[in-house]
KEBA-977099 format. One line per field, with one value per residue: x, y, z of N, C-alpha, C in turn. Coordinates in steps of 0.02 Angstrom, whole numbers, plus 50000, padded with zeros to 5 digits. Example, Ala and Ser with C-alpha at 12.3 -4.5 7.8 and 13.67 -1.06 7.14 Angstrom:
nc1	50660/50642
nc2	49716/49888
nc3	50390/50354
cac1	50615/50684
cac2	49775/49947
cac3	50390/50357
cc1	50660/50645
cc2	49835/50002
cc3	50390/50394
***
This chain:
nc1	50551/50551/50510/50455/50539/50561/50513/50494/50546/50460/50465/50346/50255/50193/50030/49913/50004/50117/50262/50313/50405/50436/50394/50496/50534/50424/50293/50214/50078/50033/49893/49850/49770/49857/49925/49982/50104/50110/50231/50280/50307/50251/50140/50050/49880/49814/49681/49623/49744/49814/49756/49849/49835/49821/49923/50029/50119/50200/50290/50425/50488/50531/50657/50726/50776/50687/50620/50704/50663/50541/50361/50259/50106/49933/49854/49731/49568/49450/49395/49358/49286/49246/49126/49082/48927/48869/48761/48639/48648/48600/48601/48701/48708/48828/48900/49017/49172/49262/49422/49473/49590/49721/49640/49509/49351/49222/49056/49058/49114/49180/49331/49401/49490/49455/49430/49360/49224/49067/49043/48974/48852/48856/48812/48746/48872/48970/49050/49091/49222/49257/49408/49521/49673/49720/49603/49541/49622/49615/49479/49467/49556/49492/49365/49432/49486/49374/49315/49392
nc2	51125/50964/50799/50635/50499/50363/50232/50277/50240/50273/50336/50306/50361/50249/50221/50328/50427/50538/50639/50758/50879/50910/51028/51111/51043/50962/50836/50720/50624/50457/50434/50565/50726/50815/50970/51112/51236/51367/51407/51307/51196/51031/51004/50953/50961/51127/51246/51319/51286/51231/51081/50929/50790/50635/50567/50429/50364/50385/50534/50591/50737/50805/50853/50901/51006/51117/51017/50913/50787/50689/50682/50546/50548/50503/50553/50558/50477/50368/50380/50322/50437/50529/50649/50811/50861/50785/50715/50758/50733/50668/50518/50518/50658/50728/50827/50954/50929/50985/51020/51064/51039/50926/50804/50837/50854/50918/50991/51122/51265/51396/51451/51346/51211/51140/50975/50869/50777/50716/50544/50438/50421/50344/50316/50413/50518/50469/50439/50403/50485/50566/50608/50723/50797/50889/50929/50981/51098/51160/51199/51277/51382/51435/51478/51583/51669/51708/51782/51887
nc3	47679/47753/47714/47761/47680/47702/47816/47984/48143/48291/48463/48578/48721/48838/48899/48993/49053/49135/49173/49299/49362/49541/49666/49787/49946/49975/49987/49880/49889/49843/49746/49753/49697/49579/49555/49456/49508/49456/49426/49354/49426/49494/49627/49780/49746/49754/49781/49633/49559/49397/49345/49345/49351/49431/49561/49526/49612/49767/49789/49863/49899/50011/50062/49959/49820/49715/49580/49595/49595/49505/49487/49443/49357/49316/49183/49122/49128/49218/49391/49548/49665/49817/49813/49864/49877/49775/49802/49747/49608/49468/49362/49227/49210/49191/49261/49313/49403/49543/49628/49788/49865/49872/49895/49916/49851/49738/49687/49680/49609/49632/49676/49653/49575/49415/49380/49310/49256/49313/49282/49322/49438/49597/49732/49867/49902/49815/49670/49498/49410/49268/49214/49124/49112/49007/48935/49047/49073/48951/48951/49066/49025/48924/48981/49055/48959/48896/48996/49006
cac1	50513/50572/50458/50494/50556/50559/50479/50535/50520/50449/50455/50279/50241/50137/49978/49910/50047/50155/50303/50319/50460/50402/50412/50547/50523/50353/50275/50147/50062/49994/49831/49834/49769/49920/49919/50040/50104/50110/50299/50302/50317/50197/50132/49982/49848/49789/49622/49656/49801/49797/49753/49896/49817/49827/49988/50027/50155/50218/50345/50442/50541/50535/50720/50752/50767/50629/50637/50757/50629/50475/50298/50211/50035/49899/49825/49664/49538/49397/49414/49296/49296/49188/49120/49037/48861/48841/48692/48588/48672/48566/48644/48713/48704/48896/48922/49087/49194/49317/49462/49502/49650/49735/49592/49440/49321/49158/49037/49066/49170/49214/49404/49424/49517/49415/49472/49334/49151/49032/49035/48917/48831/48847/48765/48767/48923/49008/49049/49150/49231/49297/49454/49572/49699/49723/49544/49519/49661/49586/49407/49483/49587/49430/49327/49473/49488/49300/49301/49445
cac2	51071/50901/50748/50570/50456/50300/50222/50303/50210/50332/50319/50325/50348/50202/50235/50405/50448/50604/50652/50825/50902/50927/51088/51102/51025/50942/50769/50712/50556/50414/50446/50634/50757/50852/51032/51154/51292/51430/51414/51244/51128/50991/50993/50929/51024/51183/51269/51376/51259/51192/50998/50888/50723/50592/50537/50363/50342/50443/50578/50627/50782/50845/50864/50922/51067/51110/50985/50862/50727/50703/50636/50516/50561/50472/50621/50555/50411/50370/50371/50331/50490/50560/50724/50849/50895/50740/50679/50780/50714/50613/50483/50550/50733/50751/50892/50975/50915/51024/51007/51132/51021/50852/50749/50862/50857/50960/51015/51192/51294/51462/51461/51281/51183/51088/50911/50826/50775/50646/50500/50397/50437/50281/50322/50463/50569/50416/50451/50394/50547/50555/50657/50734/50858/50929/50965/51026/51156/51204/51224/51338/51438/51462/51527/51650/51706/51738/51836/51948
cac3	47722/47754/47720/47763/47622/47722/47878/48043/48206/48343/48530/48617/48793/48855/48941/48995/49106/49120/49236/49314/49419/49603/49705/49834/50016/49985/49967/49848/49896/49788/49746/49769/49645/49574/49526/49446/49557/49420/49405/49320/49465/49524/49700/49794/49715/49791/49741/49581/49519/49344/49369/49308/49350/49492/49568/49524/49666/49815/49765/49925/49885/50069/50075/49898/49788/49659/49529/49613/49577/49473/49505/49382/49352/49267/49155/49105/49141/49268/49450/49593/49709/49853/49788/49897/49840/49728/49821/49708/49549/49428/49321/49168/49211/49174/49291/49320/49468/49558/49681/49823/49876/49831/49912/49928/49780/49750/49633/49682/49568/49661/49665/49651/49508/49372/49364/49268/49257/49342/49231/49341/49502/49622/49789/49914/49867/49780/49598/49454/49390/49200/49216/49080/49126/48953/48926/49105/49062/48895/48979/49114/48995/48880/49022/49078/48900/48887/49049/48993
cc1	50543/50518/50490/50486/50552/50525/50521/50508/50518/50445/50394/50277/50180/50093/49963/49943/50100/50204/50319/50357/50417/50432/50461/50507/50446/50347/50210/50135/50027/49921/49802/49817/49822/49899/49992/50045/50112/50180/50321/50316/50258/50200/50058/49934/49815/49731/49653/49711/49770/49807/49801/49881/49826/49888/49978/50071/50175/50283/50377/50511/50542/50600/50757/50740/50710/50656/50688/50726/50565/50421/50266/50137/50000/49853/49757/49631/49473/49428/49356/49327/49230/49191/49060/48982/48836/48778/48629/48591/48635/48618/48651/48704/48776/48914/48983/49106/49263/49348/49483/49571/49665/49689/49526/49409/49246/49128/49029/49124/49209/49284/49441/49453/49462/49456/49433/49258/49117/49019/48975/48906/48824/48799/48794/48814/48985/49000/49106/49151/49284/49346/49502/49606/49706/49669/49513/49558/49627/49525/49420/49511/49531/49389/49367/49476/49419/49285/49337/49414
cc2	51007/50856/50684/50533/50390/50293/50251/50274/50264/50298/50352/50306/50293/50229/50308/50430/50507/50613/50728/50840/50927/50982/51067/51082/51007/50869/50759/50632/50522/50426/50523/50670/50809/50917/51066/51222/51361/51440/51352/51189/51101/50997/50964/50984/51071/51211/51324/51342/51228/51112/50972/50820/50693/50559/50461/50323/50398/50474/50609/50671/50835/50887/50901/50991/51057/51075/50929/50794/50746/50661/50609/50527/50516/50540/50611/50480/50419/50353/50376/50383/50506/50632/50755/50875/50839/50705/50700/50759/50656/50585/50518/50624/50758/50815/50896/50952/50955/51002/51069/51106/50960/50797/50776/50887/50880/50973/51096/51219/51342/51465/51404/51260/51127/51034/50859/50830/50703/50601/50454/50406/50353/50277/50377/50509/50527/50421/50416/50458/50533/50619/50667/50799/50906/50966/51005/51099/51194/51230/51288/51400/51473/51512/51590/51698/51747/51787/51892/52000
cc3	47700/47760/47722/47697/47633/47791/47931/48102/48256/48408/48554/48677/48793/48908/48943/49051/49088/49191/49243/49374/49478/49635/49759/49911/50021/49962/49933/49854/49845/49796/49741/49694/49643/49536/49514/49480/49523/49395/49367/49352/49490/49601/49721/49779/49763/49745/49692/49535/49454/49371/49313/49304/49418/49495/49565/49580/49709/49784/49820/49900/49952/50082/50020/49867/49736/49602/49536/49589/49541/49500/49441/49403/49304/49247/49139/49117/49185/49332/49496/49654/49756/49838/49818/49859/49782/49748/49772/49632/49527/49388/49249/49157/49184/49202/49312/49395/49483/49618/49728/49861/49845/49850/49933/49861/49788/49687/49626/49656/49604/49638/49651/49579/49474/49362/49321/49275/49288/49283/49250/49418/49543/49678/49828/49883/49830/49710/49559/49415/49326/49210/49150/49085/49069/48932/48989/49098/48999/48917/49016/49071/48945/48919/49047/49011/48886/48938/49047/48949
***
């Protein structure tokens, strides 16, 4: 085992951003919920995908091969979203929020992707959603393991 004997300068990523390779022949628009397609590539989220975060900028791979470009995503934070079913959410309930595609958010789990929890209900279906891609994946994996 090797241990440090002196200071070592490390390189850290700034902020809560990550970059993932994009699937072939697709476009991920800025602000889209991004999912992982099961083969390691990012795409506009489809129900059941592992949630990777929200696209920071447009990633246009419409004419490219898988992985030809990357999409930068914010992996955690708070975001204002329209969430179907949220009219019944009381403040501080922290109910789970799911996505059925890259811009459709709901309180209904079914086969949708967990993305976070209501942090604050604003009005009607307007909410602040606290999201953390790593925690959402861990939660989904734990539920799958418990069901197996």
